[in-house]
C-alpha positions in Angstrom: 10.2 6.4 17.5 11.0 8.8 14.7 8.4 9.8 12.2 8.8 11.5 8.8 7.2 14.9 8.4 4.5 16.0 6.0 6.3 19.1 4.8 10.0 19.6 4.5 12.9 21.9 3.7 14.5 21.5 0.3 15.2 17.9 -0.4 18.5 16.2 -1.1 18.8 14.7 -4.6 17.3 15.7 -7.9 13.6 15.5 -7.0 11.1 15.3 -4.2 9.3 12.0 -3.7 5.9 12.1 -2.0 3.9 9.1 -0.7 1.0 8.5 1.7 0.2 6.4 4.7 -1.8 3.9 2.8 1.6 2.4 1.9 1.8 1.2 5.5 5.5 2.0 6.0 7.6 0.7 8.8 8.1 4.0 10.6 11.8 3.4 11.2 12.4 2.6 7.6 10.3 5.6 6.4 12.3 8.0 8.6 15.5 7.1 6.6 14.1 7.7 3.1 14.0 11.5 2.6 10.4 11.3 1.4 7.2 13.3 2.3 4.4 11.2 3.7 0.8 12.5 3.6 -1.5 11.2 6.2 -4.9 9.8 5.3 -7.8 10.7 7.7 -9.5 8.0 9.7 -12.4 8.0 12.2 -12.2 5.9 15.3 -15.3 5.8 17.6 -16.6 9.0 16.0 -13.4 11.0 16.4 -11.3 12.0 13.3 -7.5 11.5 13.3 -4.8 11.7 10.7 -2.9 8.5 10.2 0.6 9.3 11.6 2.1 5.8 11.4 1.4 4.8 15.0 2.6 7.9 16.6 -0.6 8.5 18.5 -1.8 4.9 19.1 0.0 1.6 18.9 -1.1 -1.2 16.6 -2.1 -3.4 19.6 -4.3 -0.6 21.0 -5.9 0.2 17.7 -6.8 -3.4 16.9 -7.9 -4.2 20.4 -10.4 -1.3 20.1 -11.7 -2.9 16.9 -12.0 -6.3 18.6 -14.0 -4.7 21.4 -16.5 -3.3 18.9 -15.3 0.2 18.3 -16.2 1.4 14.8 -13.5 2.7 12.4 -13.8 4.3 9.0 -11.8 6.4 6.6 -12.0 9.2 4.2 -9.9 10.4 1.3 -7.2 13.1 1.5 -9.1 16.3 0.6 -8.6 18.5 -2.4 -7.8 21.3 -0.1 -5.0 19.4 1.6 -3.5 18.5 -1.7 -3.7 22.1 -2.9 -2.0 23.3 0.3 0.8 20.7 0.0 1.5 21.0 -3.7 1.6 24.8 -3.4 4.3 24.4 -0.8 6.2 22.1 -3.2 5.8 24.6 -6.0 7.1 27.4 -3.8 10.1 25.3 -3.0 10.6 24.6 -6.7 12.0 21.1 -6.5 10.5 18.7 -9.2 8.1 16.5 -7.4 6.6 13.0 -7.9 3.6 11.7 -5.8 3.2 8.0 -5.7 -0.5 8.0 -4.8 -2.6 5.2 -3.3 -4.5 3.2 -5.8 -7.4 5.0 -7.5 -9.3 1.7 -7.5 -9.8 2.0 -3.7 -9.9 5.7 -3.0 -10.9 9.0 -4.6 -7.7 10.6 -3.4 -5.9 10.1 -6.8 -8.6 12.1 -8.6 -8.3 14.9 -5.9 -4.5 14.9 -6.2 -4.8 15.2 -10.0 -7.2 18.1 -9.7 -5.0 19.9 -7.2 -1.9 19.3 -9.3 -3.5 20.8 -12.4 -4.4 24.0 -10.5 -0.9 24.3 -9.1 0.7 23.8 -12.5 -1.5 26.6 -13.9 -0.4 28.9 -11.1 3.2 27.9 -11.4 4.1 27.4 -15.1 7.2 25.3 -15.5 6.9 23.5 -12.1 7.4 19.8 -12.5 4.7 17.8 -10.6 3.9 14.2 -11.5 1.0 12.2 -10.0 1.4 8.5 -10.3 -1.5 6.1 -9.5 0.5 3.4 -7.8 -2.3 0.8 -8.3 -1.0 -0.9 -5.2 -2.8 -1.6 -1.9 -1.2 -1.7 1.6 2.6 -1.9 1.9 3.0 -2.9 -1.8 3.3 0.9 -2.0 6.2 0.8 0.5 8.2 -1.5 -1.8 7.6 0.8 -4.8 8.7 3.8 -2.8 11.8 2.2 -1.5 13.0 1.4 -4.9 12.0 4.8 -6.3 14.3 6.4 -3.6 17.1 4.1 -4.8 16.5 5.1 -8.4 16.6 8.8 -7.4 20.0 8.2 -5.8 21.1 6.6 -9.0 20.3 9.7 -10.9 16.8 9.5 -12.3 14.9 12.8 -12.7 11.4 13.4 -11.5 10.0 12.7 -15.0 12.0 9.5 -15.3 10.9 8.3 -11.8 7.3 8.8 -12.7 7.7 6.8 -15.9 9.7 4.2 -14.0 7.0 3.8 -11.4 4.3 3.4 -13.9 6.1 0.4 -15.4 7.7 -1.0 -12.2 4.4 -1.2 -10.3 3.2 -4.2 -12.3 6.2 -6.2 -10.9 5.0 -5.8 -7.3 3.0 -8.7 -5.9 0.9 -8.9 -2.8 -1.0 -11.8 -1.3 -3.2 -11.5 1.8 -5.5 -13.4 4.1 -7.9 -12.2 6.7 -9.0 -13.7 9.9 -12.7 -13.0 9.0 -14.7 -10.9 6.7 -16.6 -8.8 9.2 -14.7 -5.6 8.6 -15.2 -5.8 4.9 -18.9 -6.4 5.5 -19.1 -3.4 7.9 -17.6 -1.2 5.2 -20.2 -2.4 2.6 -17.7 -4.3 0.5 -19.4 -7.7 0.9 -22.8 -8.8 2.1 -23.0 -9.3 5.9 -24.5 -12.8 5.3 -21.3 -13.8 3.4 -19.2 -12.7 6.4 -21.3 -14.7 8.8 -21.3 -17.8 6.7 -17.5 -17.7 6.2 -17.1 -17.5 10.0 -19.3 -20.5 10.6 -17.4 -22.6 8.1 -14.0 -21.3 9.2 -13.3 -20.1 5.6 -10.3 -17.8 5.2 -10.1 -15.8 2.0 -7.0 -15.6 -0.1 -6.7 -12.2 -1.7 -4.5 -10.3 -4.1 -5.1 -7.3 -6.5 -5.4 -6.7 -10.2 -3.6 -4.3 -12.5 -6.0 -1.5 -11.5 -5.3 -2.0 -7.8 -8.7 -3.5 -7.0 -8.8 -6.4 -4.6 -9.4 -9.8 -6.1 -10.3 -13.1 -4.5 -7.7 -15.8 -5.5 -9.0 -18.6 -3.4 -10.4 -19.8 -0.1 -9.0 -22.1 2.6 -10.6 -24.0 5.4 -8.6 -22.8 8.5 -5.9 -20.3 9.1 -2.9 -22.6 8.7 -4.0 -23.6 5.2 -4.5 -19.9 4.3 -0.9 -19.1 5.5 0.5 -22.0 3.5 -1.3 -20.6 0.4 0.6 -17.3 0.9 3.9 -19.2 0.9 2.8 -21.0 -2.3 1.9 -17.7 -4.0 5.4 -16.4 -3.1 7.0 -19.6 -4.4 5.2 -19.4 -7.7 5.6 -15.7 -8.4 8.9 -14.6 -6.8 11.3 -13.3 -9.4 14.3 -14.7 -7.6 16.1 -11.3 -7.2 17.3 -11.6 -3.5 18.9 -8.1 -3.8 15.5 -6.6 -3.5 13.7 -6.6 -0.1 10.2 -7.9 0.6 7.7 -7.1 3.3 5.5 -9.0 5.6 2.8 -7.0 7.4 0.1 -7.9 9.8 -2.9 -6.4 11.6 -1.8 -7.4 15.1 -1.1 -11.0 14.0 2.6 -11.2 14.7 2.7 -14.9 15.4 1.4 -15.6 12.0 3.8 -13.1 10.5 6.7 -14.9 12.3 5.5 -18.2 10.9 5.4 -16.7 7.4 8.9 -15.3 7.7 10.3 -18.6 8.8 8.5 -20.5 6.0 9.8 -18.1 3.3 13.4 -18.2 4.6 13.2 -22.0 4.0 12.5 -21.4 0.3 15.5 -22.1 -1.9 17.9 -19.1 -1.9 15.8 -17.0 0.5 17.6 -17.6 3.8 19.2 -14.2 3.7 16.5 -12.3 2.0 15.9 -8.9 3.4 12.4 -9.0 5.0 10.9 -5.8 6.3 8.3 -6.4 9.0 5.5 -3.9 9.6 2.0 -3.3 10.9 -1.1 -2.6 8.7 -1.8 1.0 9.5 -5.1 2.4 10.8 -6.3 3.5 7.3 -6.1 0.0 5.7 -6.7 -1.6 9.1 -10.1 0.1 9.4 -11.3 -1.9 6.3 -9.6 -5.3 6.9 -9.9 -5.6 10.7 -7.5 -7.4 13.1 -5.8 -10.6 11.8 -4.8 -9.7 8.3 -1.4 -10.9 7.2 0.3 -10.3 3.9 3.5 -11.2 1.9 4.6 -8.5 -0.6 7.6 -8.9 -3.0 9.0 -8.1 -6.4 8.0 -10.8 -8.9 7.3 -11.5 -12.5 5.4 -8.9 -14.5 1.7 -9.2 -13.6 0.8 -7.5 -16.9 2.0 -10.5 -18.8 -0.5 -12.8 -17.0 -3.7 -11.0 -18.0 -6.3 -12.7 -20.1 -6.9 -12.2 -23.8 -10.2 -10.3 -23.1 -8.4 -8.0 -20.6 -5.7 -7.3 -23.1 -8.4 -6.2 -25.6 -10.0 -4.0 -22.9 -6.6 -2.3 -22.2 -6.1 -1.7 -25.9 -9.5 -0.1 -26.3 -8.9 2.1 -23.3 -5.6 3.4 -24.7 -7.0 4.1 -28.2 
């Protein structure tokens, strides 16, 4: 299996595109993209590793450890790592865009911005753009895939950063989890809520808002109803552009991912849709646990669906 490297020789094209492992790339796809991928740290059974997109451990092995009770946690990419990497980019001199994991779920974006400011001061004139992708999981993979295509079409680094800030609101992602125990262990929900949901066989239906924060869109009694809800969300929000790929990812739940792919291909016009399959990486997987499954695709502009009060809040923030 081939894996992209974290640092590179001068890149082809007019700019350097940087992403991170929270985008949960399919490794074979990532290896063809000519992008840099920064690995998030994660801790498994007390030992710290860097997410290398399943180079060290397979998805099956990782999630089996979680099922057996092994604890997993994560930390943000450090300011020092960003300084080191952006300094290498500046020394190379190629204009650079970093499509960073959502600031709503990690402090890495703030660290990246601090590092970028220091590097710009040390290297006047170097073009370095940090984009908060506001996208969890492999929603970031879809954004990066299209950013690479836009680079090939001639967009500059500045233009790609501006494009990404607008395009990200067209990426949709809908998820379900087998249970809520991993979220409870990470302090994101009360343990009692996780226990009650398991007793009642309640499966959450999740998405994310414009900031990249996770949001509960509904609940279902039983796994099959939760999977059908994902297909319904796709049906209601898909933009109909079958030239753009979508992704289906799972946390060691391949049978459910197979079911989802078959169901989506039965939707009108979707029989030949390009569907990229992948595994939820150890960084995101540490927080959702085994059994997560997601459908991710290009859809209608999510910014147009926000409430009146949210529109007021956005206007206040920008003033």
